[in-house]
Z-matrix of the N, CA and C atoms (Angstrom, degrees):
N
C 1 1.450
C 2 1.521 1 108.62
N 3 1.308 2 115.57 1 128.61
C 4 1.453 3 118.40 2 178.14
C 5 1.524 4 109.74 3 -149.62
N 6 1.308 5 114.03 4 147.28
C 7 1.456 6 121.97 5 177.23
C 8 1.517 7 106.94 6 -136.21
N 9 1.320 8 116.94 7 133.96
C 10 1.458 9 120.00 8 -179.78
C 11 1.523 10 110.16 9 -78.35
N 12 1.317 11 115.87 10 134.57
C 13 1.464 12 122.16 11 175.94
C 14 1.515 13 106.73 12 -98.76
N 15 1.306 14 116.66 13 118.96
C 16 1.464 15 121.25 14 -178.28
C 17 1.524 16 109.85 15 -107.50
N 18 1.306 17 116.04 16 135.24
C 19 1.472 18 123.26 17 177.72
C 20 1.525 19 111.95 18 55.34
N 21 1.310 20 116.77 19 35.35
C 22 1.476 21 122.35 20 179.67
C 23 1.531 22 112.75 21 55.32
N 24 1.321 23 116.81 22 28.37
C 25 1.462 24 121.39 23 179.60
C 26 1.528 25 108.62 24 -94.84
N 27 1.305 26 115.17 25 88.10
C 28 1.466 27 120.99 26 -176.52
C 29 1.522 28 111.22 27 -71.93
N 30 1.318 29 118.01 28 -34.34
C 31 1.468 30 120.61 29 -179.05
C 32 1.526 31 111.34 30 -62.20
N 33 1.316 32 116.94 31 -42.35
C 34 1.465 33 120.17 32 178.84
C 35 1.521 34 110.25 33 -65.71
N 36 1.323 35 116.99 34 -40.94
C 37 1.462 36 120.54 35 179.35
C 38 1.519 37 110.33 36 -64.61
N 39 1.321 38 117.10 37 -38.21
C 40 1.461 39 120.58 38 178.76
C 41 1.529 40 111.16 39 -65.35
N 42 1.330 41 116.68 40 -40.35
C 43 1.475 42 120.15 41 176.93
C 44 1.522 43 110.51 42 -61.16
N 45 1.342 44 116.61 43 -44.32
C 46 1.465 45 120.81 44 179.59
C 47 1.529 46 109.95 45 -62.31
N 48 1.327 47 116.36 46 -43.88
C 49 1.458 48 120.82 47 179.36
C 50 1.521 49 111.21 48 -59.88
N 51 1.330 50 116.90 49 -46.68
C 52 1.469 51 120.42 50 -179.38
C 53 1.514 52 111.20 51 -62.45
N 54 1.323 53 116.63 52 -39.84
C 55 1.462 54 120.41 53 -179.40
C 56 1.530 55 110.68 54 -66.76
N 57 1.342 56 116.66 55 -40.92
C 58 1.457 57 120.84 56 -176.77
C 59 1.523 58 112.66 57 -70.02
N 60 1.320 59 117.30 58 -37.98
C 61 1.449 60 120.43 59 -170.49
C 62 1.522 61 114.41 60 -113.81
N 63 1.320 62 117.89 61 13.36
C 64 1.463 63 119.17 62 -177.02
C 65 1.526 64 112.20 63 -64.19
N 66 1.327 65 117.21 64 -44.46
C 67 1.467 66 119.24 65 -178.91
C 68 1.526 67 111.53 66 -69.25
N 69 1.319 68 117.84 67 -34.95
C 70 1.466 69 120.52 68 179.00
C 71 1.517 70 111.13 69 -68.38
N 72 1.315 71 116.83 70 -39.26
C 73 1.460 72 120.28 71 179.32
C 74 1.527 73 109.83 72 -67.38
N 75 1.341 74 116.57 73 -37.58
C 76 1.460 75 120.19 74 178.61
C 77 1.527 76 109.99 75 -62.89
N 78 1.338 77 116.90 76 -43.85
C 79 1.460 78 120.61 77 178.67
C 80 1.521 79 110.86 78 -62.50
N 81 1.319 80 116.75 79 -40.05
C 82 1.464 81 120.24 80 179.72
C 83 1.525 82 110.62 81 -63.42
N 84 1.327 83 116.78 82 -45.15
C 85 1.464 84 119.89 83 179.60
C 86 1.525 85 110.55 84 -63.23
N 87 1.322 86 115.41 85 -37.65
C 88 1.458 87 120.43 86 -177.99
C 89 1.528 88 111.82 87 -67.53
N 90 1.320 89 116.85 88 -32.91
C 91 1.465 90 120.80 89 -175.08
C 92 1.527 91 113.36 90 -99.20
N 93 1.318 92 118.13 91 15.19
C 94 1.454 93 119.61 92 179.85
C 95 1.522 94 111.42 93 -67.21
N 96 1.308 95 117.01 94 -29.23
C 97 1.460 96 120.28 95 179.76
C 98 1.523 97 108.01 96 -144.31
N 99 1.331 98 115.25 97 157.45
C 100 1.454 99 120.26 98 -179.14
C 101 1.520 100 110.30 99 -76.61
N 102 1.327 101 115.21 100 136.10
C 103 1.455 102 120.56 101 176.90
C 104 1.526 103 107.94 102 -123.54
N 105 1.313 104 115.57 103 127.80
C 106 1.457 105 119.82 104 -177.84
C 107 1.524 106 109.95 105 -62.87
N 108 1.339 107 117.29 106 146.23
C 109 1.457 108 120.61 107 179.68
C 110 1.534 109 112.98 108 -57.42
N 111 1.328 110 117.35 109 -35.57
C 112 1.462 111 119.51 110 179.66
C 113 1.530 112 110.40 111 -65.73
N 114 1.325 113 116.66 112 -35.67
C 115 1.469 114 120.65 113 178.69
C 116 1.531 115 110.46 114 -69.74
N 117 1.335 116 117.03 115 -36.93
C 118 1.471 117 120.74 116 176.81
C 119 1.525 118 110.02 117 -62.21
N 120 1.341 119 116.15 118 -44.06
C 121 1.465 120 120.06 119 178.72
C 122 1.518 121 110.79 120 -62.29
N 123 1.320 122 116.12 121 -41.84
C 124 1.467 123 121.18 122 -179.92
C 125 1.532 124 110.15 123 -61.69
N 126 1.331 125 117.38 124 -44.51
C 127 1.457 126 121.18 125 178.74
C 128 1.533 127 111.10 126 -63.07
N 129 1.335 128 116.11 127 -40.84
C 130 1.460 129 120.49 128 179.93
C 131 1.526 130 110.93 129 -64.00
N 132 1.338 131 117.16 130 -41.41
C 133 1.461 132 120.75 131 178.56
C 134 1.524 133 111.37 132 -64.72
N 135 1.335 134 116.50 133 -41.42
C 136 1.471 135 119.94 134 177.74
C 137 1.522 136 110.64 135 -62.58
N 138 1.322 137 117.22 136 -41.37
C 139 1.464 138 120.67 137 179.10
C 140 1.526 139 110.77 138 -64.53
N 141 1.332 140 117.10 139 -40.00
C 142 1.465 141 121.01 140 178.86
C 143 1.525 142 110.80 141 -64.36
N 144 1.332 143 116.68 142 -42.07
C 145 1.467 144 120.21 143 178.39
C 146 1.529 145 110.78 144 -62.58
N 147 1.306 146 115.80 145 -41.61
C 148 1.463 147 120.64 146 179.47
C 149 1.528 148 110.75 147 -63.55
N 150 1.333 149 117.02 148 -44.42
C 151 1.473 150 120.72 149 178.17
C 152 1.525 151 110.85 150 -61.09
N 153 1.329 152 116.24 151 -42.75
C 154 1.466 153 120.41 152 -179.08
C 155 1.525 154 110.90 153 -64.70
N 156 1.335 155 117.21 154 -43.16
C 157 1.471 156 120.41 155 177.62
C 158 1.524 157 111.06 156 -60.45
N 159 1.315 158 115.70 157 -41.14
C 160 1.465 159 120.33 158 179.49
C 161 1.533 160 110.51 159 -65.19
N 162 1.339 161 116.96 160 -42.39
C 163 1.461 162 121.11 161 -179.75
C 164 1.525 163 110.88 162 -63.11
N 165 1.327 164 116.33 163 -43.49
C 166 1.464 165 121.16 164 179.98
C 167 1.521 166 110.50 165 -65.66
N 168 1.326 167 117.42 166 -40.82
C 169 1.466 168 120.75 167 178.91
C 170 1.528 169 110.70 168 -62.57
N 171 1.334 170 116.96 169 -40.67
C 172 1.462 171 120.37 170 178.31
C 173 1.525 172 111.01 171 -65.86
N 174 1.338 173 117.32 172 -38.98
C 175 1.470 174 120.20 173 177.70
C 176 1.519 175 110.68 174 -63.65
N 177 1.328 176 116.94 175 -44.43
C 178 1.460 177 120.40 176 179.54
C 179 1.515 178 111.30 177 -62.61
N 180 1.320 179 116.79 178 -38.43
C 181 1.448 180 120.86 179 179.24
C 182 1.529 181 110.35 180 -64.88
N 183 1.333 182 117.46 181 -40.57
C 184 1.467 183 120.52 182 177.92
C 185 1.520 184 110.81 183 -65.35
N 186 1.323 185 116.71 184 -40.11
C 187 1.468 186 119.90 185 179.64
C 188 1.519 187 111.46 186 -62.49
N 189 1.336 188 116.79 187 -43.09
C 190 1.465 189 119.10 188 -179.90
C 191 1.518 190 110.59 189 -67.17
N 192 1.322 191 118.14 190 -35.35
C 193 1.467 192 120.25 191 176.77
C 194 1.520 193 110.97 192 -64.73
N 195 1.324 194 116.46 193 -41.71
C 196 1.463 195 120.08 194 180.00
C 197 1.525 196 110.96 195 -63.47
N 198 1.335 197 116.46 196 -39.10
C 199 1.463 198 120.14 197 179.00
C 200 1.517 199 111.00 198 -64.63
N 201 1.321 200 116.70 199 -41.24
C 202 1.453 201 120.50 200 179.43
C 203 1.515 202 110.29 201 -64.06
N 204 1.335 203 117.39 202 -44.56
C 205 1.448 204 120.80 203 -179.35
C 206 1.531 205 111.61 204 -69.11
N 207 1.297 206 117.27 205 -33.22
C 208 1.462 207 120.70 206 -179.23
C 209 1.528 208 111.28 207 -71.11
N 210 1.328 209 117.44 208 -30.22
C 211 1.458 210 120.04 209 -178.61
C 212 1.516 211 112.14 210 -79.79
N 213 1.293 212 118.47 211 -15.59
C 214 1.478 213 121.47 212 -178.84
C 215 1.471 214 112.06 213 -76.50
């Protein structure tokens, strides 16, 4: 793995490196140890529940804002 550093701009090179290898690093972290399929399903369900709770909370927040603006 290599990234060229131009004009001694290390921050830009680091951004390029992260963009190029982010998915590969994620796969490496994911495969460091064996995870049972049932545990993967459990994690996926928990993530889905969390996303749904967040979506509902955002909808409720928008509704309350609309009510406040409508009453003004």
